[in-house]
C-alpha positions in Angstrom: -34.9 189.5 -170.1 -31.5 189.2 -171.8 -28.6 188.6 -169.6 -30.8 188.8 -166.4 -28.4 186.6 -164.4 -25.5 189.1 -164.9 -27.8 192.1 -164.2 -29.2 190.5 -161.0 -25.6 189.7 -160.0 -24.5 193.4 -160.5 -27.4 194.8 -158.6 -27.0 192.2 -155.7 -23.2 193.1 -155.6 -23.9 196.7 -155.3 -26.6 196.2 -152.6 -24.1 193.9 -150.7 -21.4 196.5 -150.9 -23.7 199.2 -149.6 -25.1 196.9 -146.8 -21.6 196.2 -145.5 -20.2 199.7 -145.7 -21.4 203.0 -144.4 -25.0 202.6 -145.0 -25.4 199.5 -142.7 -28.6 198.2 -144.5 -29.8 195.0 -142.8 -30.3 193.3 -146.2 -29.0 190.0 -147.5 -27.8 191.4 -150.7 -27.4 188.1 -152.7 -30.7 186.5 -151.6 -32.7 187.7 -154.7 -29.8 186.7 -157.1 -29.4 183.3 -155.6 -33.2 182.8 -155.6 -33.2 183.6 -159.3 -30.4 181.0 -159.7 -32.5 178.6 -157.6 -35.5 178.9 -160.0 -33.5 178.8 -163.3 -30.3 176.6 -162.8 -29.4 173.2 -161.6 -27.9 172.4 -158.1 -24.3 172.4 -159.3 -24.5 175.9 -160.6 -26.4 177.1 -157.4 -23.8 175.7 -155.1 -20.9 177.2 -156.9 -22.6 180.5 -157.1 -23.7 180.4 -153.4 -20.0 179.6 -152.5 -18.7 182.5 -154.6 -21.4 185.0 -153.2 -20.5 183.8 -149.7 -16.9 184.3 -150.4 -17.5 187.8 -151.6 -19.3 188.4 -148.2 -16.4 186.9 -146.3 -14.1 189.4 -148.0 -16.4 192.3 -147.1 -17.0 191.4 -143.5 -14.3 191.3 -140.8 -16.4 190.4 -137.8 -16.8 186.8 -138.6 -14.2 184.1 -139.4 -13.4 183.8 -143.0 -15.4 181.1 -144.7 -18.3 181.5 -142.4 -20.6 183.3 -144.9 -19.6 180.9 -147.7 -20.6 177.9 -145.4 -23.8 179.5 -144.5 -24.8 180.3 -148.1 -24.0 176.8 -149.2 -25.9 175.2 -146.3 -28.9 177.5 -146.9 -28.8 176.6 -150.6 -28.7 172.9 -149.9 -31.6 173.1 -147.5 -33.8 175.2 -149.8 -33.1 173.5 -153.1 -35.4 170.7 -152.5 -38.2 173.2 -151.7 -38.0 175.0 -155.0 -41.0 172.9 -156.4 -43.3 175.0 -154.2 -42.7 178.1 -156.3 -43.8 178.9 -159.8 -40.9 179.3 -162.2 -42.8 181.7 -164.6 -44.0 184.1 -161.9 -41.6 187.0 -160.9 -43.4 187.3 -157.6 -41.9 183.9 -156.7 -38.5 185.6 -156.6 -39.5 188.0 -153.8 -41.1 185.1 -151.8 -38.2 182.7 -152.2 -35.8 185.5 -151.3 -37.7 185.9 -148.0 -37.4 182.1 -147.4 -33.8 182.3 -148.3 -33.2 185.1 -145.8 -35.1 183.2 -143.1 -33.2 180.0 -143.5 -29.9 182.0 -143.8 -30.7 183.7 -140.5 -31.6 180.4 -138.7 -28.4 178.8 -140.1 -26.3 181.7 -138.9 -27.8 181.4 -135.4 -27.1 177.7 -135.4 -23.6 178.1 -136.8 -22.8 180.9 -134.5 -21.2 178.6 -132.0 -18.4 178.0 -134.4 -17.3 181.5 -133.9 -16.8 181.1 -130.1 -18.6 184.4 -129.5 -21.5 184.7 -127.1 -24.9 185.3 -128.5 -27.3 187.1 -126.4 -30.9 185.8 -127.3 -33.8 188.3 -126.8 -37.3 188.5 -128.3 -36.2 191.7 -130.0 -33.2 190.0 -131.6 -35.4 187.0 -132.7 -38.1 189.3 -134.1 -35.6 191.2 -136.1 -33.7 188.3 -137.5 -36.5 185.9 -138.1 -39.3 188.2 -139.1 -38.2 191.7 -140.0 -35.1 190.7 -142.0 -36.8 188.2 -144.3 -39.7 190.7 -144.9 -37.2 193.4 -145.7 -35.3 191.0 -148.0 -38.5 190.0 -149.7 -39.4 193.8 -150.2 -35.9 194.4 -151.5 -36.3 191.6 -154.0 -39.7 192.9 -155.0 -38.6 196.5 -155.6 -35.1 195.9 -156.8 -35.6 192.8 -159.1 -39.3 192.0 -159.7 -40.6 195.6 -160.4 -37.8 196.4 -162.9 -38.4 193.1 -164.7 -42.1 193.8 -164.8 -41.6 197.4 -166.1 -39.0 196.1 -168.8 -41.4 193.4 -170.1 -44.3 196.0 -170.1 -42.3 198.5 -172.1 -41.0 195.8 -174.5 -44.6 194.6 -175.1 -46.4 198.0 -175.3 -43.6 200.4 -176.0 -42.7 203.5 -174.1 -45.8 205.8 -174.3 -46.7 208.6 -172.0 -50.1 207.6 -170.6 -50.8 211.0 -168.9 -50.2 213.3 -171.9 -53.1 213.6 -174.3 -52.4 214.3 -177.9 
């Protein structure tokens, strides 16, 4: 897919803007984009792009100290980079699965780094279930619907052409 990295970045930026504004979607908008970068680029590019995506989230969020998201994105990227060998680079479904793992590690790192903000964190089973189970699953579903499915449709149309299957001539 030509310029997939730029397209993925634009979609991720749009979802990130929607998730931090009025809609309040509990999605980690840049997880699929960074997962794509994980699978296609070296560590140096990944760390810079993780830092820049985190910096964008720092500008969009006011509840956390500035630099908190950047630090969390870079730490998550460093932790997960060595695990990329577990995923198939040529399978698009790996993008959704890797996005779920990115979201899970990001949630854990945010919980561990939360002490830096000097805010109290009330632990509950509901909170842990939502942060460590539901959010990664939703992020994986978002990656599949927003990134994997359009890529599969694009390659199918490119290969077979755009024909109406339901209309008989």
